[in-house]
C-alpha angles and dihedrals in degrees: 000000000000091000091055091051089051091052091050090051093050091049090050089053093050093046091051090053091047092048092051091051092046092050091051092049091048093047091050093051090046092053089050090051094050091049088054092049092049091049091050092053091057 
């Protein structure tokens, strides 16, 4: 049972890292999209 808990903790760590990376990528692409929209309005 202890081994299973350890696996869950490891998976949670990996997921957190992936989520942080994913959020950063999405945020960056959103910023680029906004810049394009602002330029088009001018």
